[in-house]
C-alpha positions in Angstrom: 250.9 182.7 -92.2 253.5 182.6 -89.4 256.9 184.0 -90.0 259.9 183.1 -87.9 263.1 185.1 -88.3 266.6 184.2 -87.2 266.9 187.3 -85.0 264.8 190.2 -83.8 264.7 193.2 -86.2 262.3 195.9 -87.5 260.8 193.7 -90.3 258.6 195.4 -92.8 255.6 193.9 -94.6 253.5 194.9 -97.6 250.4 193.7 -99.4 252.0 192.9 -102.7 250.1 190.2 -104.6 247.6 189.7 -101.8 244.0 189.2 -102.8 242.2 189.8 -99.5 242.7 192.1 -96.4 244.9 191.0 -93.4 245.7 192.0 -89.9 249.4 191.7 -89.3 250.8 191.1 -85.8 254.5 191.5 -84.8 255.7 189.5 -81.9 258.9 190.0 -79.9 261.5 187.4 -79.0 259.8 187.0 -75.6 256.4 186.3 -77.3 254.8 189.6 -76.5 252.8 191.4 -79.2 254.6 194.6 -80.0 252.7 196.0 -83.0 249.5 195.4 -84.9 248.3 196.7 -88.3 244.6 196.1 -88.9 242.6 195.6 -92.0 245.4 196.1 -94.5 243.9 195.8 -98.0 245.7 194.9 -101.2 245.2 198.5 -102.4 247.7 199.7 -99.7 250.6 198.3 -101.8 253.3 199.7 -102.1 253.2 201.0 -98.5 255.5 199.0 -96.2 254.4 198.6 -92.6 257.0 198.4 -89.8 256.6 197.6 -86.1 259.0 200.4 -84.9 260.5 197.9 -82.4 262.4 194.7 -83.0 260.3 191.6 -83.5 261.2 188.0 -84.2 257.8 186.6 -85.3 255.1 188.0 -87.6 251.6 186.6 -87.9 249.3 187.4 -90.8 245.6 186.6 -90.2 242.4 187.5 -91.8 241.4 191.1 -91.4 239.2 191.6 -88.3 240.5 188.7 -86.4 242.5 190.8 -83.9 239.3 192.6 -82.9 237.2 189.4 -82.9 239.7 187.7 -80.6 240.6 190.8 -78.6 244.2 190.6 -79.5 246.2 193.7 -78.4 249.7 195.1 -78.0 251.3 193.7 -74.9 249.5 190.4 -75.0 251.7 187.3 -74.4 251.2 184.5 -76.9 251.8 180.8 -76.4 253.2 178.7 -79.2 252.4 175.0 -79.2 254.1 172.3 -81.2 250.9 170.3 -81.5 
């Protein structure tokens, strides 16, 4: 899932009602990855995870995908409308 917020902020995410583990990637207004939480399981609820720095976008992907695709903090992402 890809979340787009109106303005950058320190948005927190949790694993409430999730049925499978995720990697969560926070992305700044200028499209740089600013924080990653890996392999968050449903059992981590009610912990809320925050990036510690403002972000405008958040990407939730299947756990392990950040490692498989070598996604890391500082990477620049490209968003395509196609």
